N, C-alpha and C positions, 0 to 999 in steps of 0.2 A: 543475343537477348540476355537480359539480367533480370534479377529479383523476381525469379519464378514466372518470368513472363512465357506465354505460348500463345501461337497464333490459333485462330478458331473463325470460322465462317457461321456457326451456329450458336446458341445460347450455351452449350456447354461443351462443344467440340465438334469436330467434323470427318470423321473417320467410320467409313462402312462398318456396321456391327460384324462381329464374329457370332454366328448363329450356331448355339449348341442345343438350345431347349426351348420351351415356348417364352422364356423370358427374353430371346433374342430372335423370335419366329419371323419369318419372312413378311414381307407386306403383301396384302392381296393385291394381285393385277387385276384390276377393273376394266382395263383398257383394251381389251381384245374382243373382237367378235369370234363366236363360232358359228361356221356355217352347217349347213346340212351334211356336208361330208366330213365335219368333225375337223377341219383344218382351220387353225386360228389365223385371221389375218388382222394385222395391227392397225388401228384408227391413226391416220396421219394427222395429227390436230396441229401440226405447224409446219405443214408442207409449204415449201417456197419462203418461208420467214426467214429473217435474219436476226439472231439472237446473239448479244452479248452477255457474258456472265463473267464477272470479276472474282479473282480469288480462287479460281477453278484449275489449278495446274497440279494441286495435291492429288496424288493416285488415289487415295481413299476418301477424300472429303466430300462434303454435300456439292460444293460447286462442281466437282468431277461428275458426280452421278447426276447432278440436273444436266451437264451438258451431254453425257450418254443419253439420257433420256428425251432431250430435246432433240438431238439428232437422229433417234431411232423414229421421232415423230417428223422427220423430214426438215427439220430446220437447219439451216447453215450457220454452224455455231462460231463465235469468236470468243477464245478464252484469252481473257486478260489478266495478268500476273505480273508480280515484281520479276521473276525468274523468265527471262524471254525464252532460254533454251528449254525450261520447262514447260512453258506454253505452247511452244511449237511441237514439242513431242506430245503433249495431250491432244492437241488438235489433230496432229497426225493419227494418232490412235482411233480417233473417231471415224476415219475413212478420208475419203477425197472430199474437197469442195469446203472444209474448215480452215480456221485462221487462228494463228496464236501471236500474240502481242505482248510486248512489256509495257508497263505502265503502273506508276505509283499513282492510286487513285486519290492520294493526298494532295497531289501536285496539280496544279491547274494546267500547267503549260504541258505537261505530259499526258493528261487526260485530253485535252483538245488535239494534240498531234495524234493519239492512238484513234480517236473517233474520226479524224479527217482521213487517216489511212483507211478505216473501214468503209465509210462513205465511198472512198476512191475505188476501193475494191469492189464492194456488193451493190454501190448505187442507193442503198436505203438501210434503215435500222427499224426494225419491228418490235423488239423486245430487248428491254435491259433488265438483268437479274444484278441488283446491288448485293452481291454475296461476301464481298472481301470484310474481315473484321478481326481484331486482335482483342485478347483478353488477358488480364493478370489476376492470379488468385490471391488478392493483398486486400488488408482491411482499411478502413477510413482512414485511420490516424498514419497509416504507412503509405497513403498515396502521396508521391512527390509531384510537383508542376510537370516535371517531363514525362511522368507515367499518364498522367491526366491527359496531357497534349497527345500522346501517342495513342491513346486508345480512343479518344474521341476524334482525332484526326481520320483516322482510317475508317471507322464505322460511320460516323455522322457528317464530317466533311466530306469524305470520299463518296457518300450517297448523295450529296448534294452536287457534288462537282460532276458527277457522271451523270445525273440527271440532267443537269443546265446543259452538258454538251450534246446530249440526245434528243433533247426535247424540241428544238429548231426543226430537225430533219423529221420527226415524227408530226409536228404540226403542219409542215407543208406537206406531208402525204396524207394529213386527215385521219391518221390513226396511231395507236402504239400502245404497248404495255409494259408498265414498269413494275417490277417486284422488288420490294425493300426487305431485307432480311433483318428482323429484329430479334426479340428473346423474350422467354418467359420470365427472364429475370427482370425485364423492363415492367412486366405487370404484377410480379408478387413482390417485388422490392429486394433484389439481392439473389444471386444464384448459388448454387452448389459450390462452383468452382470459380465463378466470375466475380472480380469485385465490384465496389459500389460505383465506381468511375464506368465500369461497363454497363451497369443498369443504367447509368444516365445518358450514355451514348444511345443505348438501344431503346430508351423511352424518347429520346430525341428523334430517333429515327421513325416511331410510330407517329409522333406529331407532325414532322416533316412530311411524311407519305399522306397524312389526310389533307394537310394544308395544299399540298400540291394537286392532290385529286380534286378538291374543289375548284381551284385555279384554271386546271387544265382539261376538266370534263367537257367545256363547251369545245374543245378542240379535238373531242374523240380520243384523248389518250387517257387510258385508265390507269390508275397508280394503287397498289394493294400492298399490303404488307403480311410476312409471314412471320410468326412467332413460335418456334422451335421449343420444346420442353428439354428434357434431358437425353441427348442422343448417344447411345453406347458407342464409345470409340476406343482406339488404343489407348488414347491420352486419359480418358476417364476410365478406362479399364484398370489402368496402372495406377490410377489414384484411389480406387476403391477396392476394398477388401470384400470378400464374399459377404459377409455379415452386414457390412453399409450398404452393399447393392441391394441385397435382399430386404432390407428395411426401407429403401427408396422405392423398390417396386411395389412393396405392400401399400404404399400411398398413391399408386397409379392404377386407377380402374381397370384399364385394358391389360394390366398385368404384365407388362413389358417394358423395356426401355425403347426408345425410338431407334431407328436406322435412318441411314443418309437417304435411302430411297423413299421413305415416308414423306421426307421434305421435298424430294426431287420430285414426285408425283403432285404435292400441293402447288409448286412452282409451276409445273406443266398446266394444272388447272386454270392458273390466274393468267398465265401468258397466253393461254388459248381462247377461242371464241367460246368456249364452254362457260366461260365467265364475263361474257359481253355486256352484262347489264350489273358488274359489280365494280364498284370503285369507292377507293376510301377505306375499303374492309381490313381488318385485322385477321387472319386464318390461324386459329391455336392448331398446333400439330404437337401435342403434348399428352397424348393418351389418357386426357382427363386428369391430370397431375394438378392441373388447375382449371376450375369451372367457374366462370363469373359472369 
């Protein structure tokens, strides 16, 4: 990687927060039932579903948090990542019945081959989370054609190619849910760490998601997007001094940076039947840093 490039699957990073105080407090678990004997039984919101999550091999990323959450809710999870060994290890860490495969989401032939393997293995595809993304913290005049292509290819082209690959199966099934990962930087015009080409890519994801939602709604395929705000990560934590972090938090009504689990919970909602009458929406997960 060059020119200050780093990988990300959210607006500003993809590593689970280190929680030390209220700024990094744990998301509240609203997804359990408490019975009369005070034993908590999880709701299995994705029982028997097959869910693909791209860019989910990173141990502390949003993709991995989403994979763990989906598996906890009964899904058979497919982790798709550039690193085959890492994808397999991540899938194995979820327990039995999950799958890890290698694919570059910006390469049509690799995407088709991976999806064919998934269908051969599981026989169906119920959920796709287009999580893979890349960003660069550079300014407009510093963006070279190669920088632009690299960022747009993974976030935007990858979202299109993965969606194209799974939609025929979902259409034949008469159901499906696709979750596209955008960013608050697409809405506010630039991020704290992402360059303008990243904002453009993530704005394209929003437009693509809405257009696909309109086109495939009659097939009972729901397509929605998530726009994360600033998610506290090892990467962003290293780039922010305490003074800057506190200044950012002062502009967030909920008074803390986001955690990967916050985004994973949103993905679970959109993937499950809890959102069965939602399509074409953008779910903001930003603590109120952008209210519009």
